Short mmCIF file of the C-alpha atoms (twelve columns), coordinates in Angstrom:
data_MODEL
# 
_entry.id   MODEL 
# 
loop_
_atom_site.group_PDB 
_atom_site.id 
_atom_site.type_symbol 
_atom_site.label_atom_id 
_atom_site.label_alt_id 
_atom_site.label_comp_id 
_atom_site.label_asym_id 
_atom_site.label_seq_id 
_atom_site.Cartn_x 
_atom_site.Cartn_y 
_atom_site.Cartn_z 
_atom_site.pdbx_PDB_model_num 
ATOM 1   C CA . MET A 1   53.076 -75.962 -30.239 1 
ATOM 2   C CA . ALA A 2   52.546 -74.145 -27.325 1 
ATOM 3   C CA . VAL A 3   54.071 -70.540 -26.633 1 
ATOM 4   C CA . VAL A 4   56.340 -70.481 -23.553 1 
ATOM 5   C CA . ARG A 5   56.474 -67.019 -21.754 1 
ATOM 6   C CA . GLU A 6   59.910 -66.053 -20.515 1 
ATOM 7   C CA . ASP A 7   58.591 -62.969 -18.465 1 
ATOM 8   C CA . LEU A 8   56.182 -62.943 -15.419 1 
ATOM 9   C CA . PRO A 9   52.892 -61.148 -15.852 1 
ATOM 10  C CA . PRO A 10  53.396 -57.592 -14.744 1 
ATOM 11  C CA . GLY A 11  51.758 -56.728 -11.350 1 
ATOM 12  C CA . ARG A 12  50.959 -60.301 -10.635 1 
ATOM 13  C CA . TYR A 13  53.671 -61.292 -8.305  1 
ATOM 14  C CA . GLY A 14  54.263 -58.049 -6.085  1 
ATOM 15  C CA . ARG A 15  55.935 -54.930 -6.837  1 
ATOM 16  C CA . PRO A 16  59.097 -54.773 -8.590  1 
ATOM 17  C CA . ALA A 17  62.424 -54.072 -6.432  1 
ATOM 18  C CA . ALA A 18  62.151 -50.275 -6.762  1 
ATOM 19  C CA . GLY A 19  58.900 -50.087 -5.055  1 
ATOM 20  C CA . ARG A 20  60.012 -52.228 -2.227  1 
ATOM 21  C CA . SER A 21  62.907 -49.924 -1.359  1 
ATOM 22  C CA . ALA A 22  60.641 -46.960 -1.311  1 
ATOM 23  C CA . ASP A 23  58.228 -48.764 1.082   1 
ATOM 24  C CA . ARG A 24  61.117 -49.702 3.260   1 
ATOM 25  C CA . GLY A 25  62.162 -45.852 3.420   1 
ATOM 26  C CA . LEU A 26  58.481 -44.871 4.423   1 
ATOM 27  C CA . ARG A 27  58.367 -47.640 7.075   1 
ATOM 28  C CA . ILE A 28  61.688 -46.315 8.529   1 
ATOM 29  C CA . VAL A 29  60.329 -42.839 8.647   1 
ATOM 30  C CA . ALA A 30  57.330 -43.839 10.202  1 
ATOM 31  C CA . ALA A 31  59.014 -45.833 12.835  1 
ATOM 32  C CA . VAL A 32  61.192 -42.729 13.575  1 
ATOM 33  C CA . LEU A 33  58.162 -40.434 13.750  1 
ATOM 34  C CA . GLY A 34  56.193 -42.935 15.891  1 
ATOM 35  C CA . ALA A 35  59.186 -43.343 18.315  1 
ATOM 36  C CA . ALA A 36  59.592 -39.606 18.680  1 
ATOM 37  C CA . LEU A 37  56.056 -39.092 19.247  1 
ATOM 38  C CA . LEU A 38  56.048 -41.823 22.165  1 
ATOM 39  C CA . VAL A 39  59.180 -39.967 23.655  1 
ATOM 40  C CA . LEU A 40  57.151 -36.707 23.435  1 
ATOM 41  C CA . ILE A 41  53.996 -38.070 25.318  1 
ATOM 42  C CA . GLY A 42  55.974 -39.815 27.818  1 
ATOM 43  C CA . TRP A 43  57.876 -36.511 28.656  1 
ATOM 44  C CA . PHE A 44  54.677 -34.560 28.845  1 
ATOM 45  C CA . GLY A 45  53.304 -37.297 31.103  1 
ATOM 46  C CA . TYR A 46  56.150 -37.387 33.295  1 
ATOM 47  C CA . HIS A 47  56.380 -33.511 33.901  1 
ATOM 48  C CA . TYR A 48  52.455 -33.566 34.343  1 
ATOM 49  C CA . VAL A 49  52.575 -36.083 37.121  1 
ATOM 50  C CA . VAL A 50  55.857 -35.631 38.846  1 
ATOM 51  C CA . GLY A 51  56.739 -32.188 37.766  1 
ATOM 52  C CA . GLN A 52  54.026 -30.657 39.758  1 
ATOM 53  C CA . SER A 53  55.377 -29.780 43.268  1 
ATOM 54  C CA . VAL A 54  51.982 -28.154 44.331  1 
ATOM 55  C CA . SER A 55  48.394 -29.736 43.915  1 
ATOM 56  C CA . GLY A 56  45.344 -28.689 45.620  1 
ATOM 57  C CA . GLU A 57  41.747 -30.055 45.910  1 
ATOM 58  C CA . ILE A 58  38.405 -28.482 47.335  1 
ATOM 59  C CA . ILE A 59  37.028 -30.901 49.910  1 
ATOM 60  C CA . LYS A 60  33.909 -29.114 50.354  1 
ATOM 61  C CA . PHE A 61  32.415 -25.425 50.276  1 
ATOM 62  C CA . LYS A 62  29.571 -23.932 52.029  1 
ATOM 63  C CA . ARG A 63  27.905 -20.490 51.633  1 
ATOM 64  C CA . VAL A 64  27.789 -18.985 54.918  1 
ATOM 65  C CA . SER A 65  26.081 -15.664 53.839  1 
ATOM 66  C CA . ALA A 66  25.030 -13.751 50.825  1 
ATOM 67  C CA . THR A 67  28.546 -12.251 50.630  1 
ATOM 68  C CA . ALA A 68  31.013 -15.228 51.812  1 
ATOM 69  C CA . VAL A 69  31.691 -18.761 51.015  1 
ATOM 70  C CA . GLU A 70  33.758 -21.127 53.340  1 
ATOM 71  C CA . VAL A 71  36.086 -23.523 51.319  1 
ATOM 72  C CA . HIS A 72  37.763 -26.476 52.911  1 
ATOM 73  C CA . LEU A 73  41.052 -26.473 50.835  1 
ATOM 74  C CA . GLU A 74  43.538 -29.346 50.820  1 
ATOM 75  C CA . VAL A 75  46.988 -28.730 49.328  1 
ATOM 76  C CA . ARG A 76  49.771 -31.220 48.910  1 
ATOM 77  C CA . LYS A 77  53.426 -30.075 48.119  1 
ATOM 78  C CA . ASP A 78  56.988 -30.655 48.585  1 
ATOM 79  C CA . ARG A 79  58.083 -29.732 52.205  1 
ATOM 80  C CA . ASP A 80  60.165 -26.924 51.122  1 
ATOM 81  C CA . ALA A 81  57.830 -25.578 48.316  1 
ATOM 82  C CA . THR A 82  56.017 -22.343 48.425  1 
ATOM 83  C CA . GLY A 83  53.155 -21.316 46.280  1 
ATOM 84  C CA . THR A 84  49.593 -20.010 45.736  1 
ATOM 85  C CA . CYS A 85  46.205 -21.674 44.955  1 
ATOM 86  C CA . THR A 86  43.495 -19.524 43.382  1 
ATOM 87  C CA . LEU A 87  39.806 -20.029 44.449  1 
ATOM 88  C CA . ARG A 88  36.953 -18.612 42.339  1 
ATOM 89  C CA . SER A 89  33.198 -18.482 43.424  1 
ATOM 90  C CA . LEU A 90  30.309 -18.176 40.834  1 
ATOM 91  C CA . ALA A 91  26.953 -16.991 40.933  1 
ATOM 92  C CA . GLU A 92  23.893 -19.116 39.592  1 
ATOM 93  C CA . SER A 93  24.226 -17.074 36.115  1 
ATOM 94  C CA . GLY A 94  27.862 -18.320 35.903  1 
ATOM 95  C CA . ALA A 95  29.317 -15.048 36.578  1 
ATOM 96  C CA . GLU A 96  32.303 -14.755 38.649  1 
ATOM 97  C CA . VAL A 97  31.413 -13.233 42.161  1 
ATOM 98  C CA . GLY A 98  34.470 -13.695 44.217  1 
ATOM 99  C CA . ARG A 99  38.214 -14.761 43.769  1 
ATOM 100 C CA . LYS A 100 40.966 -15.367 46.337  1 
ATOM 101 C CA . ASP A 101 44.629 -16.144 46.163  1 
ATOM 102 C CA . VAL A 102 45.717 -18.333 48.993  1 
ATOM 103 C CA . ARG A 103 49.464 -18.563 49.749  1 
ATOM 104 C CA . PHE A 104 51.337 -20.841 51.726  1 
ATOM 105 C CA . GLY A 105 55.088 -21.140 52.780  1 
ATOM 106 C CA . PRO A 106 57.570 -23.916 53.325  1 
ATOM 107 C CA . GLY A 107 57.193 -26.384 56.279  1 
ATOM 108 C CA . GLU A 108 54.525 -28.718 55.841  1 
ATOM 109 C CA . SER A 109 53.930 -31.206 52.886  1 
ATOM 110 C CA . ARG A 110 50.205 -31.158 53.303  1 
ATOM 111 C CA . ILE A 111 48.049 -28.144 54.314  1 
ATOM 112 C CA . ASP A 112 44.386 -28.537 55.240  1 
ATOM 113 C CA . GLN A 113 42.645 -25.343 55.955  1 
ATOM 114 C CA . ILE A 114 39.151 -23.537 55.654  1 
ATOM 115 C CA . VAL A 115 39.424 -20.334 53.736  1 
ATOM 116 C CA . THR A 116 36.705 -17.636 53.322  1 
ATOM 117 C CA . VAL A 117 36.120 -16.090 49.998  1 
ATOM 118 C CA . ARG A 118 34.285 -12.806 49.978  1 
ATOM 119 C CA . THR A 119 31.589 -12.376 47.339  1 
ATOM 120 C CA . THR A 120 29.708 -9.467  45.606  1 
ATOM 121 C CA . GLU A 121 26.542 -11.424 45.449  1 
ATOM 122 C CA . SER A 122 25.313 -15.097 46.432  1 
ATOM 123 C CA . ALA A 123 27.531 -17.807 45.108  1 
ATOM 124 C CA . THR A 124 26.131 -21.204 44.188  1 
ATOM 125 C CA . SER A 125 29.623 -22.954 43.433  1 
ATOM 126 C CA . THR A 126 33.290 -22.448 44.214  1 
ATOM 127 C CA . GLU A 127 36.073 -24.104 42.073  1 
ATOM 128 C CA . LEU A 128 39.851 -24.383 42.406  1 
ATOM 129 C CA . LEU A 129 41.438 -22.510 39.294  1 
ATOM 130 C CA . GLY A 130 44.914 -24.088 40.062  1 
ATOM 131 C CA . CYS A 131 48.026 -23.975 42.077  1 
ATOM 132 C CA . THR A 132 51.420 -22.817 41.269  1 
ATOM 133 C CA . SER A 133 54.675 -23.098 43.013  1 
ATOM 134 C CA . GLY A 134 57.007 -20.168 43.689  1 
# 
């Protein structure tokens, strides 16, 4: 005579009901944390792209002497915004040899100007450190 089993073999057909409810709780927590992360990334992205009322770009620069660099600076901003852009000139060694804050007021939404940065020695590069409003 054959023996008939009434119980299922343990572990063969998935987890018991208690394990499934724990998995569902973990899935809910993971979904909530994932949604919060997406909202946070969206918020930072929006304020990075739209929240900046002033942005600048160096079009070109030219060393005019051993103690001066001319920088072609283009600034885009809201028409009523005021602010400052900071330029820095570097020597071949990487040392900072000149720095200038360029201030602008309200009126135009695009400012395109040539700025002279005085240097303490010959500069090989010039960079825009950033623009701030206010």
